[in-house]
GURO-462857 format. One record per residue: residue in one letter; x, y, z of N, C-alpha, C in turn. Coordinates in Angstrom, 3 decimals, decimal comma, always signed. Layout:
BEGIN
BAVO; A; X; Y; Z; X; Y; Z; X; Y; Z .
...
//
This chain:
BEGIN
BAVO; M; -19,007; +33,842; -78,863; -18,228; +33,328; -77,773; -19,128; +34,433; -77,122 .
BAVO; D; -19,016; +33,561; -75,430; -19,303; +34,436; -74,575; -19,185; +36,164; -73,842 .
BAVO; N; -20,380; +36,296; -73,461; -20,107; +38,004; -73,683; -19,325; +38,146; -72,198 .
BAVO; P; -18,408; +39,332; -71,788; -18,054; +39,110; -70,476; -18,942; +38,370; -68,878 .
BAVO; E; -20,045; +39,165; -69,539; -20,303; +39,036; -68,242; -20,966; +37,678; -68,075 .
BAVO; E; -20,885; +37,047; -69,425; -21,186; +35,661; -68,366; -19,893; +34,996; -68,501 .
BAVO; K; -18,362; +35,510; -68,605; -16,967; +35,052; -68,118; -16,822; +35,404; -67,478 .
BAVO; L; -17,761; +36,738; -66,482; -17,332; +37,178; -65,156; -17,887; +36,224; -64,440 .
BAVO; R; -19,175; +36,198; -64,659; -20,409; +35,017; -63,961; -19,595; +33,814; -63,717 .
BAVO; H; -18,858; +33,326; -64,426; -18,582; +31,642; -65,139; -17,478; +31,222; -64,067 .
BAVO; F; -16,274; +32,786; -64,870; -15,304; +32,943; -62,999; -15,027; +32,799; -61,865 .
BAVO; T; -16,328; +33,828; -61,812; -16,832; +33,909; -60,337; -16,998; +32,725; -59,219 .
BAVO; D; -18,236; +32,125; -60,736; -18,294; +30,478; -60,022; -17,891; +30,086; -59,925 .
BAVO; A; -16,578; +30,083; -60,508; -14,756; +28,816; -60,787; -14,838; +29,641; -58,877 .
BAVO; I; -14,389; +30,863; -58,781; -13,601; +30,902; -58,217; -14,411; +31,459; -56,514 .
BAVO; L; -16,499; +30,852; -56,392; -17,179; +30,407; -55,512; -16,352; +29,120; -55,075 .
BAVO; T; -16,383; +28,350; -55,858; -16,760; +26,809; -55,970; -14,979; +26,257; -55,123 .
BAVO; D; -14,618; +26,955; -56,137; -12,883; +26,578; -55,328; -13,062; +27,375; -53,673 .
BAVO; A; -13,734; +28,104; -53,770; -13,445; +29,353; -52,377; -14,593; +27,684; -51,449 .
BAVO; R; -15,245; +27,254; -52,131; -16,447; +26,484; -51,064; -15,497; +24,992; -50,608 .
BAVO; E; -15,046; +24,669; -51,844; -14,113; +23,250; -51,542; -13,533; +23,537; -50,680 .
BAVO; E; -12,575; +24,220; -50,648; -11,327; +24,542; -49,900; -11,177; +25,066; -48,245 .
BAVO; T; -13,069; +25,539; -48,370; -13,337; +26,373; -47,213; -13,840; +24,340; -46,049 .
BAVO; D; -14,891; +24,344; -47,330; -15,252; +22,761; -46,881; -14,085; +21,066; -45,759 .
BAVO; T; -13,224; +21,692; -47,036; -11,579; +21,027; -46,459; -11,507; +22,022; -45,000 .
BAVO; L; -11,218; +22,639; -45,396; -10,204; +23,314; -44,356; -11,295; +23,361; -42,780 .
BAVO; Y; -12,675; +23,197; -42,742; -13,695; +23,195; -41,643; -14,113; +21,359; -41,804 .
BAVO; G; -13,710; +20,415; -42,370; -13,634; +19,965; -42,292; -12,325; +19,130; -41,045 .
BAVO; E; -10,755; +19,657; -41,760; -10,070; +19,181; -41,156; -9,715; +19,992; -39,471 .
BAVO; I; -10,562; +20,674; -39,325; -10,377; +21,512; -38,169; -11,939; +20,852; -37,278 .
BAVO; K; -12,847; +20,332; -37,713; -13,548; +19,622; -36,995; -12,702; +18,097; -36,373 .
BAVO; S; -11,944; +17,664; -37,681; -11,344; +16,790; -37,225; -10,849; +16,965; -36,624 .
BAVO; E; -10,342; +17,990; -36,194; -8,814; +18,215; -35,039; -9,366; +18,197; -33,622 .
BAVO; E; -10,864; +18,917; -33,977; -11,024; +19,852; -32,463; -11,746; +18,106; -32,246 .
BAVO; E; -11,556; +16,965; -32,945; -12,601; +15,974; -32,533; -11,890; +14,566; -31,799 .
BAVO; A; -9,871; +15,331; -32,767; -9,257; +14,112; -32,152; -8,716; +15,220; -30,508 .
BAVO; F; -9,175; +16,111; -29,907; -8,834; +17,192; -29,608; -9,888; +16,541; -28,231 .
BAVO; M; -11,014; +16,606; -27,688; -12,147; +16,484; -27,835; -12,222; +14,978; -26,768 .
BAVO; S; -12,007; +13,974; -27,921; -11,467; +12,763; -27,434; -10,408; +12,877; -26,731 .
BAVO; A; -9,540; +13,335; -26,864; -7,909; +12,627; -26,113; -8,414; +13,795; -24,828 .
BAVO; A; -9,716; +15,200; -24,699; -9,231; +15,623; -23,133; -10,197; +14,792; -23,014 .
BAVO; V; -11,310; +14,015; -23,218; -12,649; +13,035; -22,920; -11,517; +11,960; -22,184 .
BAVO; D; -10,401; +11,554; -23,008; -10,124; +10,375; -22,127; -9,633; +10,631; -21,201 .
BAVO; E; -8,907; +11,961; -21,433; -7,690; +11,799; -20,297; -8,721; +12,198; -18,878 .
BAVO; A; -9,572; +12,884; -18,903; -11,200; +13,476; -17,953; -11,591; +11,958; -17,199 .
BAVO; L; -11,866; +11,051; -18,277; -11,950; +9,205; -17,441; -10,766; +8,687; -17,073 .
BAVO; A; -9,740; +8,617; -17,382; -8,829; +8,155; -17,317; -8,400; +8,964; -15,553 .
BAVO; G; -8,384; +10,027; -15,661; -8,709; +10,680; -13,947; -9,082; +10,100; -12,984 .
BAVO; A; -10,557; +10,368; -13,767; -11,898; +9,842; -12,650; -11,707; +8,857; -12,444 .
BAVO; F; -11,724; +7,493; -13,109; -11,175; +6,154; -13,167; -10,126; +5,894; -11,693 .
BAVO; R; -8,569; +7,083; -12,029; -7,863; +7,312; -11,413; -7,799; +8,007; -9,737 .
BAVO; Y; -8,984; +8,460; -9,819; -9,721; +9,237; -8,625; -10,105; +8,229; -7,666 .
BAVO; I; -11,627; +7,049; -8,593; -12,865; +6,604; -8,229; -11,465; +5,696; -7,673 .
BAVO; K; -11,052; +4,884; -7,876; -10,293; +3,730; -8,213; -8,970; +3,974; -6,255 .
BAVO; T; -8,332; +5,436; -6,494; -8,136; +5,608; -5,565; -8,878; +6,033; -4,114 .
BAVO; E; -10,471; +6,314; -4,063; -11,391; +7,190; -3,112; -11,692; +5,323; -2,201 .
BAVO; V; -11,951; +4,255; -3,148; -11,847; +2,971; -3,559; -11,248; +1,794; -2,553 .
BAVO; A; -10,064; +1,872; -2,510; -8,916; +1,640; -1,586; -8,963; +2,362; -0,098 .
BAVO; R; -8,835; +3,835; -0,309; -9,096; +4,294; +0,199; -10,117; +3,803; +1,979 .
BAVO; I; -11,670; +4,272; +0,693; -12,443; +3,447; +1,445; -11,926; +2,131; +2,422 .
BAVO; E; -11,679; +1,326; +1,400; -11,550; -0,458; +2,044; -10,890; -0,597; +2,696 .
BAVO; S; -9,520; +0,452; +2,970; -8,920; +0,422; +4,112; -9,539; +0,840; +5,622 .
BAVO; D; -9,782; +1,836; +4,869; -10,818; +2,288; +6,139; -11,334; +1,800; +7,206 .
BAVO; C; -12,625; +1,187; +6,088; -13,207; +0,749; +6,424; -12,726; -0,757; +7,193 .
BAVO; G; -11,916; -1,958; +6,087; -11,171; -2,839; +7,160; -10,030; -2,697; +8,578 .
BAVO; R; -9,904; -1,028; +8,328; -8,945; -0,846; +9,738; -10,043; -0,289; +10,777 .
BAVO; R; -11,064; -0,173; +10,520; -12,769; +0,089; +11,351; -13,242; -1,418; +11,980 .
BAVO; L; -13,506; -2,357; +10,796; -13,978; -3,275; +11,220; -12,911; -3,836; +12,439 .
BAVO; S; -11,107; -4,611; +11,729; -11,111; -5,083; +12,718; -10,428; -4,387; +13,966 .
BAVO; R; -10,574; -3,538; +14,163; -11,433; -2,651; +15,758; -12,142; -3,055; +16,540 .
BAVO; A; -12,723; -3,012; +15,237; -14,505; -3,400; +16,399; -14,473; -5,351; +16,824 .
BAVO; V; -13,741; -5,680; +15,122; -13,710; -7,445; +16,235; -12,808; -7,765; +16,841 .
BAVO; M; -11,939; -6,795; +16,966; -10,640; -7,336; +17,899; -11,341; -6,397; +19,775 .
BAVO; A; -12,484; -5,305; +19,781; -12,624; -4,679; +20,910; -14,184; -6,129; +20,773 .
BAVO; N; -14,671; -6,960; +20,130; -15,952; -7,511; +20,814; -14,657; -8,682; +21,194 .
BAVO; K; -13,161; -9,606; +20,258; -12,924; -10,565; +21,228; -12,279; -10,072; +22,814 .
BAVO; R; -11,809; -8,562; +22,664; -11,325; -8,467; +23,971; -12,246; -8,576; +24,678 .
BAVO; E; -13,788; -8,162; +24,875; -14,563; -7,972; +25,583; -15,449; -9,364; +25,792 .
BAVO; I; -15,463; -10,446; +24,991; -15,846; -11,769; +24,937; -15,031; -12,128; +26,269 .
BAVO; F; -13,835; -12,424; +25,792; -12,433; -12,370; +26,920; -12,599; -12,087; +28,174 .
BAVO; L; -13,306; -10,726; +28,423; -13,275; -10,387; +29,588; -14,915; -11,004; +30,232 .
BAVO; R; -15,200; -11,585; +29,645; -16,339; -12,167; +30,378; -16,242; -13,105; +30,435 .
BAVO; R; -15,792; -13,546; +29,378; -15,349; -15,453; +29,949; -15,230; -15,523; +31,338 .
BAVO; E; -13,647; -14,939; +31,553; -12,577; -14,397; +32,007; -13,213; -14,403; +33,632 .
BAVO; A; -13,902; -13,239; +33,650; -15,528; -13,393; +35,274; -16,474; -14,662; +34,987 .
BAVO; M; -16,503; -15,235; +33,802; -17,351; -16,718; +33,958; -16,299; -17,208; +34,915 .
BAVO; A; -14,707; -17,154; +34,103; -14,446; -18,688; +34,579; -14,075; -18,313; +36,719 .
BAVO; D; -13,802; -17,007; +36,549; -13,818; -16,633; +38,310; -15,135; -17,136; +38,857 .
BAVO; E; -16,638; -16,075; +38,605; -17,197; -16,886; +39,139; -17,246; -18,861; +39,299 .
BAVO; V; -17,316; -19,093; +38,754; -17,445; -21,183; +38,631; -16,571; -21,208; +39,804 .
BAVO; M; -15,107; -20,720; +39,431; -13,673; -21,601; +40,634; -14,282; -19,667; +41,643 .
BAVO; E; -14,997; -19,402; +42,069; -15,825; -19,138; +43,978; -16,288; -19,613; +44,105 .
BAVO; A; -17,609; -20,221; +43,050; -19,012; -20,709; +43,838; -17,790; -22,794; +43,930 .
BAVO; V; -16,328; -22,894; +43,326; -16,214; -24,225; +43,296; -15,737; -23,799; +44,739 .
BAVO; G; -15,258; -22,573; +44,740; -14,842; -22,509; +46,362; -15,271; -22,107; +47,514 .
BAVO; E; -16,339; -21,729; +47,579; -17,554; -21,685; +48,300; -18,048; -22,857; +48,880 .
BAVO; R; -18,375; -23,914; +48,075; -18,814; -25,465; +47,705; -17,723; -26,542; +48,309 .
BAVO; L; -16,483; -25,834; +48,061; -15,574; -26,929; +48,446; -15,538; -26,019; +50,231 .
BAVO; A; -15,592; -25,056; +50,359; -15,135; -24,451; +52,075; -15,938; -25,549; +52,937 .
BAVO; V; -17,706; -25,504; +52,297; -18,120; -25,855; +52,833; -18,385; -27,803; +53,242 .
BAVO; F; -17,788; -27,886; +52,322; -17,092; -29,760; +52,261; -16,795; -29,346; +52,989 .
BAVO; T; -15,258; -29,108; +53,319; -14,421; -29,285; +53,989; -14,971; -29,627; +55,669 .
BAVO; G; -16,124; -28,766; +56,220; -16,770; -28,845; +57,147; -17,483; -29,539; +57,667 .
BAVO; T; -18,051; -30,513; +56,636; -18,402; -31,653; +57,220; -17,729; -32,941; +57,875 .
BAVO; P; -18,145; -33,834; +58,219; -17,492; -35,036; +58,664; -17,630; -36,588; +56,855 .
BAVO; G; -18,263; -35,390; +56,152; -17,805; -36,644; +54,741; -16,158; -36,055; +54,367 .
BAVO; Y; -15,570; -34,642; +54,456; -14,491; -34,626; +54,242; -13,793; -35,781; +54,892 .
BAVO; G; -13,853; -35,246; +56,941; -12,471; -36,341; +57,035; -12,722; -38,347; +56,397 .
BAVO; D; -13,580; -37,877; +56,196; -14,022; -40,322; +55,344; -12,855; -39,596; +54,454 .
BAVO; Y; -13,858; -38,582; +53,558; -12,641; -38,484; +51,586; -11,598; -38,011; +52,206 .
BAVO; L; -10,810; -37,967; +53,358; -8,873; -38,137; +53,412; -8,524; -39,306; +53,941 .
BAVO; E; -9,784; -40,062; +54,691; -9,307; -41,542; +55,123; -9,273; -42,529; +53,610 .
BAVO; S; -10,179; -41,578; +53,110; -10,251; -43,082; +51,507; -8,638; -42,285; +50,700 .
BAVO; V; -8,325; -41,147; +50,728; -7,494; -40,347; +50,495; -6,079; -41,230; +50,589 .
BAVO; L; -5,784; -41,411; +52,075; -4,705; -41,700; +52,364; -4,082; -43,089; +52,369 .
BAVO; M; -5,660; -44,203; +52,624; -5,762; -45,397; +52,353; -5,706; -45,578; +50,859 .
BAVO; R; -5,315; -45,480; +49,781; -5,155; -45,054; +48,100; -3,700; -45,394; +48,140 .
BAVO; L; -3,092; -44,384; +48,828; -1,937; -43,468; +48,691; -0,813; -44,868; +49,444 .
BAVO; L; -1,148; -45,175; +51,011; -0,288; -46,024; +51,758; -0,407; -47,915; +51,062 .
BAVO; D; -1,593; -47,847; +50,055; -1,384; -48,989; +49,093; -0,364; -48,700; +48,177 .
BAVO; I; -0,017; -47,467; +47,759; +0,739; -47,080; +46,931; +2,711; -47,284; +47,371 .
BAVO; L; +2,880; -46,103; +48,256; +3,908; -45,979; +48,957; +4,283; -46,886; +49,683 .
BAVO; D; +5,197; -47,137; +50,054; +6,310; -47,611; +50,868; +7,373; -47,129; +51,602 .
BAVO; G; +7,136; -47,384; +52,371; +8,333; -46,909; +53,797; +7,956; -45,936; +54,419 .
BAVO; D; +8,255; -44,586; +54,849; +7,859; -43,467; +55,865; +7,244; -42,338; +55,142 .
BAVO; I; +6,629; -42,340; +56,072; +5,509; -41,047; +54,675; +5,116; -39,657; +55,508 .
BAVO; I; +5,331; -39,053; +54,463; +4,755; -37,558; +55,341; +3,568; -36,337; +54,957 .
BAVO; V; +2,918; -36,753; +55,523; +1,423; -35,646; +55,128; +1,449; -35,363; +55,697 .
BAVO; C; +0,638; -34,545; +54,511; +0,675; -32,576; +55,053; -0,562; -32,146; +54,847 .
BAVO; L; -1,499; -31,398; +55,457; -2,376; -31,202; +55,794; -2,438; -29,870; +56,027 .
BAVO; R; -3,844; -29,081; +56,199; -3,995; -27,569; +56,267; -3,961; -27,152; +57,523 .
BAVO; P; -3,668; -25,903; +57,924; -4,005; -26,117; +59,660; -5,111; -26,386; +60,218 .
BAVO; E; -6,378; -25,655; +59,485; -7,092; -26,047; +60,165; -7,761; -27,207; +59,670 .
BAVO; D; -7,225; -28,202; +58,931; -7,181; -29,412; +59,384; -6,678; -30,482; +60,771 .
BAVO; A; -5,336; -30,145; +61,299; -5,135; -30,659; +62,296; -5,817; -31,545; +62,625 .
BAVO; H; -7,251; -31,191; +63,654; -7,958; -31,853; +64,264; -8,119; -33,582; +63,837 .
BAVO; L; -8,054; -33,466; +62,725; -8,077; -34,840; +61,735; -6,782; -35,278; +61,791 .
BAVO; E; -5,932; -34,977; +62,028; -3,971; -35,524; +62,306; -4,497; -37,138; +62,906 .
BAVO; A; -4,888; -36,789; +63,898; -5,503; -38,023; +64,977; -6,414; -39,483; +64,109 .
BAVO; M; -7,125; -38,750; +63,492; -7,935; -40,239; +63,009; -7,060; -40,782; +61,837 .
BAVO; L; -6,454; -39,896; +61,231; -5,740; -40,510; +60,395; -4,678; -41,134; +60,397 .
BAVO; A; -3,507; -40,706; +61,515; -2,646; -41,081; +62,760; -2,772; -43,302; +62,943 .
BAVO; D; -4,168; -42,826; +63,250; -4,523; -44,529; +63,775; -5,227; -44,849; +62,283 .
BAVO; L; -5,459; -44,578; +61,478; -5,482; -45,768; +59,797; -4,503; -45,644; +59,398 .
BAVO; S; -2,916; -44,988; +59,601; -1,710; -45,622; +59,436; -0,244; -45,944; +60,605 .
BAVO; A; -0,711; -46,595; +61,145; -0,160; -46,743; +62,615; +1,144; -47,391; +62,354 .
BAVO; R; +0,667; -48,627; +61,208; +1,470; -49,986; +61,460; +2,626; -49,186; +60,504 .
BAVO; R; +2,532; -48,254; +60,288; +3,554; -47,273; +59,450; +4,553; -45,851; +59,914 .
BAVO; G; +5,203; -45,448; +59,976; +5,605; -44,382; +60,224; +5,519; -43,102; +59,436 .
BAVO; V; +4,661; -42,825; +60,138; +3,995; -41,528; +59,328; +4,087; -39,589; +60,235 .
BAVO; T; +4,333; -39,155; +59,312; +5,056; -37,617; +60,050; +3,727; -36,149; +59,336 .
BAVO; F; +3,249; -35,453; +60,447; +2,087; -34,980; +59,443; +2,810; -33,925; +59,934 .
BAVO; A; +3,054; -32,354; +58,804; +3,444; -31,010; +58,254; +1,870; -30,283; +57,978 .
BAVO; D; +2,452; -29,406; +58,603; +1,304; -27,565; +57,695; +1,844; -27,919; +56,158 .
BAVO; G; +0,835; -28,108; +55,520; +1,328; -28,214; +53,975; +0,300; -26,656; +53,401 .
BAVO; N; +0,889; -26,394; +52,375; +0,885; -25,685; +51,996; +0,240; -24,854; +50,801 .
BAVO; F; -1,244; -24,712; +51,260; -1,983; -24,698; +50,808; -3,717; -24,806; +51,503 .
BAVO; S; -4,444; -24,259; +50,849; -5,534; -23,696; +51,262; -6,546; -24,038; +50,857 .
BAVO; L; -7,046; -24,589; +50,072; -8,602; -25,061; +50,000; -9,020; -26,251; +50,654 .
BAVO; G; -8,170; -27,459; +50,607; -8,415; -28,292; +51,380; -7,368; -29,525; +50,988 .
BAVO; G; -7,591; -31,028; +51,009; -7,007; -32,406; +50,496; -5,386; -32,642; +51,335 .
BAVO; M; -4,933; -32,908; +50,681; -3,114; -33,629; +51,003; -2,055; -33,364; +50,743 .
BAVO; E; -1,792; -32,801; +50,948; +0,119; -33,865; +49,905; +0,732; -35,370; +50,831 .
BAVO; V; +0,555; -36,234; +50,246; +1,918; -37,398; +50,957; +3,405; -37,104; +49,942 .
BAVO; S; +3,853; -37,679; +50,493; +5,780; -37,853; +49,824; +6,189; -39,243; +50,201 .
BAVO; C; +6,310; -39,654; +49,946; +7,540; -40,853; +50,674; +9,119; -40,705; +49,768 .
BAVO; P; +9,978; -39,973; +51,225; +11,471; -39,185; +50,609; +11,867; -39,931; +50,316 .
BAVO; Q; +12,377; -41,044; +51,538; +12,575; -42,284; +50,910; +13,294; -42,837; +49,664 .
BAVO; K; +11,375; -43,209; +48,845; +11,171; -43,569; +47,473; +11,263; -42,228; +46,455 .
BAVO; G; +11,461; -41,082; +47,061; +11,253; -39,948; +46,091; +9,704; -39,803; +45,062 .
BAVO; L; +8,719; -40,590; +46,321; +7,631; -40,521; +45,751; +6,841; -38,794; +46,427 .
BAVO; H; +5,999; -38,732; +45,658; +5,107; -37,718; +46,233; +3,609; -37,007; +45,250 .
BAVO; A; +2,212; -37,739; +46,334; +1,341; -37,254; +45,552; +0,950; -36,027; +46,040 .
BAVO; D; +0,168; -35,074; +44,677; -0,183; -34,488; +45,346; -2,254; -34,322; +45,728 .
BAVO; A; -2,727; -34,499; +46,534; -4,482; -34,617; +46,643; -5,192; -33,323; +46,748 .
BAVO; T; -4,661; -32,377; +46,563; -4,631; -30,926; +47,096; -6,331; -30,265; +46,585 .
BAVO; F; -7,312; -29,956; +47,350; -8,088; -29,240; +46,258; -8,077; -27,984; +45,404 .
BAVO; D; -6,330; -27,501; +46,235; -5,895; -26,473; +45,307; -5,659; -26,515; +43,633 .
BAVO; T; -5,019; -27,609; +44,144; -4,478; -28,283; +42,577; -5,873; -28,300; +41,505 .
BAVO; R; -6,373; -29,416; +42,477; -7,279; -29,703; +41,672; -8,526; -28,557; +40,946 .
BAVO; V; -8,425; -27,402; +41,654; -9,195; -26,188; +41,048; -8,525; -25,582; +40,044 .
BAVO; D; -6,514; -24,963; +40,160; -6,126; -24,920; +39,122; -6,765; -25,981; +37,653 .
BAVO; E; -6,055; -26,819; +37,999; -6,188; -27,798; +36,959; -8,220; -27,612; +36,621 .
BAVO; L; -9,251; -27,664; +37,015; -10,278; -27,191; +36,405; -10,302; -25,789; +35,547 .
BAVO; R; -9,739; -25,601; +36,452; -9,638; -23,802; +35,966; -9,087; -23,700; +35,033 .
BAVO; G; -7,707; -24,314; +34,169; -7,217; -24,421; +33,244; -8,267; -25,464; +32,417 .
BAVO; H; -9,248; -26,232; +32,649; -10,016; -27,389; +31,769; -10,569; -26,183; +31,130 .
BAVO; F; -11,466; -25,288; +32,520; -12,952; -24,566; +32,011; -12,141; -23,401; +30,647 .
BAVO; F; -10,620; -23,229; +30,885; -10,392; -22,132; +29,869; -10,192; -22,865; +28,730 .
BAVO; E; -9,617; -23,741; +28,421; -9,691; -24,371; +27,648; -11,066; -24,843; +26,790 .
BAVO; L; -12,175; -24,953; +27,532; -12,753; -25,345; +27,019; -14,384; -24,584; +26,212 .
BAVO; F; -13,733; -23,002; +27,151; -14,734; -21,886; +26,472; -14,000; -21,508; +25,975 .
BAVO; G; -12,505; -20,812; +25,447; -12,040; -20,453; +24,848; -11,575; -19,402; +25,552 .
BAVO; L; -11,238; -19,806; +26,448; -10,061; -18,023; +27,415; -9,073; -18,808; +27,009 .
BAVO; K; -8,030; -17,885; +25,845; -6,792; -17,920; +25,696; -7,213; -16,315; +24,122 .
BAVO; L; -6,255; -16,024; +24,834; -5,589; -14,657; +24,499; -5,259; -14,293; +22,423 .
BAVO; G; -4,811; -15,453; +22,089; -4,414; -15,731; +21,446; -5,555; -15,901; +20,348 .
BAVO; E; -6,682; -16,401; +20,453; -7,659; -16,998; +19,440; -8,064; -14,930; +19,630 .
//
């Protein structure tokens, strides 16, 4: 039989072995729980960071979009105003050239040719409207239409040309420079994109 010391050593070894196994088991469980806890904490931290990043990216995109939109609108407005100023400059130059033209003998010839064409079209008594500045041309134009009843009146325009109407037929012809310049301005606006909606 074993002596008591050996039994005690054997017994002690068995208890220590059991204690080590139990400690290893507890340590494994603690480590497993710690890893699960850390994994959950890391997952939560990552999810929070992802939400924060996503929110910040959306905020930055929105802010950039607003700033870009404001810049685009400011640029469009600046371009529109510059194009409008250019149109005004062009129309002013056209007005100046028309003012020079209406002071030349060619202007009387022009009015004569316009009236001749309209006399061929309109039948009956006619009313010819001229600018008050063009009253000196009435005699020349009256000679042209001596075979008809022609009445002269002051026109409600300023750049030149004439308006001719035939009340009997309800016909009216607008050959004024004012109307032509307005049409030219509209065409200029269309051609160069001078519309606010663009």
